[in-house]
C-alpha positions as CSV (number, residue, x, y, z in Angstrom):
1,M,93.1,59.9,98.5
2,R,94.3,60.8,101.9
3,S,91.7,62.1,104.4
4,L,92.4,65.9,105.5
5,K,91.8,66.6,109.0
6,L,90.2,69.9,110.0
7,K,91.7,71.8,112.8
8,K,90.6,74.9,114.5
9,V,93.5,77.5,113.9
10,R,94.7,79.5,116.7
11,P,97.1,82.3,116.8
12,V,100.5,81.3,117.9
13,A,101.7,84.6,119.3
14,T,99.8,87.4,121.1
15,E,98.1,90.1,119.1
16,T,100.9,92.5,120.0
17,E,103.6,90.1,118.7
18,T,101.5,89.3,115.7
19,L,100.8,92.9,114.8
20,H,104.0,94.7,115.9
21,K,106.7,92.1,115.1
22,N,110.0,93.5,116.1
23,G,108.4,97.0,116.9
24,D,107.4,97.4,113.3
25,H,103.6,98.0,113.0
26,L,102.3,96.1,110.1
27,G,99.2,98.2,109.6
28,L,96.9,95.4,110.6
29,R,94.0,95.8,113.2
30,V,92.1,93.2,115.2
31,V,88.4,93.2,114.6
32,G,87.1,90.8,117.5
33,D,88.6,88.0,119.3
34,S,89.9,85.1,117.3
35,D,89.2,82.6,120.0
36,E,85.6,83.3,120.2
37,E,83.0,82.2,117.4
38,P,81.4,85.0,115.5
39,P,77.8,86.0,116.8
40,A,75.1,84.1,115.0
41,S,73.8,87.3,113.5
42,A,77.1,87.7,111.9
43,V,77.0,84.6,109.9
44,R,73.2,83.8,109.6
45,G,72.4,83.5,105.9
46,V,76.0,83.9,104.7
47,K,75.8,80.3,103.4
48,D,74.8,77.0,104.4
49,T,77.8,75.0,103.6
50,P,81.3,76.1,104.6
51,G,84.2,76.4,102.4
52,L,87.5,74.8,102.6
53,H,91.0,76.4,102.7
54,V,93.9,73.7,102.6
55,M,97.3,74.8,103.2
56,G,100.4,72.5,102.7
57,D,104.3,72.4,103.0
58,L,105.7,69.9,100.7
59,Y,109.2,68.7,101.8
60,N,111.9,66.7,99.7
61,V,109.6,66.8,96.7
62,T,110.8,64.3,94.0
63,C,108.9,65.6,91.0
64,D,110.3,66.5,87.5
65,N,112.6,69.3,88.3
66,E,110.9,71.2,85.4
67,F,107.8,71.6,87.5
68,M,110.0,73.6,90.1
69,V,111.5,76.1,87.6
70,N,109.3,76.4,84.5
71,A,106.6,78.8,85.1
72,E,104.7,78.2,81.8
73,L,104.7,74.4,82.3
74,L,103.4,74.6,85.7
75,K,100.8,76.9,84.9
76,E,99.4,74.8,82.1
77,H,99.7,71.8,84.4
78,C,97.8,73.6,87.3
79,L,95.0,75.0,84.9
80,K,94.5,71.1,83.9
81,L,94.3,70.1,87.6
82,V,91.8,73.0,88.3
83,S,89.7,71.7,85.3
84,D,89.9,68.1,86.1
85,A,88.8,69.0,89.9
86,G,85.6,70.7,88.4
87,L,86.7,74.1,89.3
88,S,86.6,77.3,87.1
89,S,89.7,79.4,86.4
90,V,88.8,83.2,85.9
91,G,92.5,84.3,85.9
92,D,96.1,83.4,86.6
93,F,99.5,84.7,87.2
94,F,102.7,82.7,87.3
95,H,106.3,84.2,87.7
96,Q,109.5,82.5,87.3
97,F,112.5,83.9,89.3
98,G,115.8,84.2,87.5
99,G,118.9,82.4,88.4
100,G,117.6,79.0,88.6
101,G,115.0,80.3,91.1
102,G,111.6,78.8,91.6
103,V,108.1,79.8,90.5
104,T,105.3,81.6,92.3
105,G,101.8,81.4,90.9
106,M,98.2,81.9,91.5
107,I,95.0,80.8,89.8
108,V,92.0,82.8,90.7
109,L,88.9,80.6,90.7
110,A,85.3,81.5,90.4
111,E,85.3,79.4,93.7
112,S,88.3,81.3,95.1
113,H,92.0,80.7,94.6
114,M,94.9,78.2,94.4
115,S,98.5,79.4,94.8
116,L,101.9,77.7,95.1
117,H,105.5,78.7,95.6
118,T,108.5,76.4,94.6
119,W,112.0,76.5,96.0
120,P,114.0,74.3,93.7
121,E,117.3,74.7,95.7
122,K,115.5,73.3,98.7
123,N,113.1,70.8,97.1
124,Y,110.3,72.4,98.9
125,V,106.9,73.7,97.9
126,T,104.0,75.4,99.6
127,V,100.4,75.3,98.1
128,D,97.2,76.8,99.1
129,V,93.7,75.7,97.9
130,Y,90.8,77.7,99.0
131,V,87.1,77.3,97.8
132,C,84.0,78.6,98.6
133,S,80.8,76.8,98.9
134,Y,78.3,79.4,98.1
135,S,76.3,77.8,95.6
136,Q,77.2,74.2,95.9
137,D,79.6,72.0,98.2
138,N,83.0,72.4,96.7
139,R,85.0,70.8,99.5
140,P,85.5,67.5,97.7
141,R,86.9,69.5,94.6
142,A,89.3,71.1,96.9
143,K,90.4,68.0,98.3
144,Q,90.8,66.6,94.8
145,L,92.9,69.7,93.8
146,Y,95.1,69.4,96.7
147,Q,95.6,65.6,96.2
148,S,96.6,66.3,92.5
149,L,99.2,68.8,93.7
150,L,100.8,66.2,96.0
151,D,100.7,63.6,93.2
152,T,102.5,66.3,90.9
153,F,105.2,67.2,93.4
154,K,105.6,63.8,95.0
155,P,106.8,65.0,98.6
156,E,108.6,62.6,100.8
157,F,106.9,64.6,103.7
158,E,103.9,66.8,103.8
159,K,102.6,68.9,106.5
160,S,99.0,70.3,105.9
161,H,96.1,71.8,107.7
162,A,92.6,72.4,106.7
163,V,90.1,75.1,107.9
164,E,86.4,75.2,107.2
165,R,85.4,78.8,106.5
166,L,82.0,80.4,106.3
């Protein structure tokens, strides 16, 4: 299993550019400065072990094409991967787009969520695995699930980042 490197994620645009892209207000508001650590009083007692949020872009995937276009097959496969990683599904939704389009899907976990989106016409997939570590350290389970998704889609190139979250 490859080792995920944690990065501190910083905004790539100014608040104004992010919140008012092309002059359109997105209805978001900034609460605090993202470059600063939250005050100790804000996080004290939240939890002792951080959660892990892994996001990946998978390029030139070489998996069986059915995983790119068959929502039911992909859902059943992902539910198995979740179970194999020791995580608990509490709900799911997968949608297949018509006309040879891809699949968008999400599994809501007791520990948080896993989502993915496929673009078969581009051999491209995005995945997102987030687990809390409220009652136990679930970070190894998140890494296992992410690796299983890589093993499923078999990308020639993968770009990912992981963020520890309180």
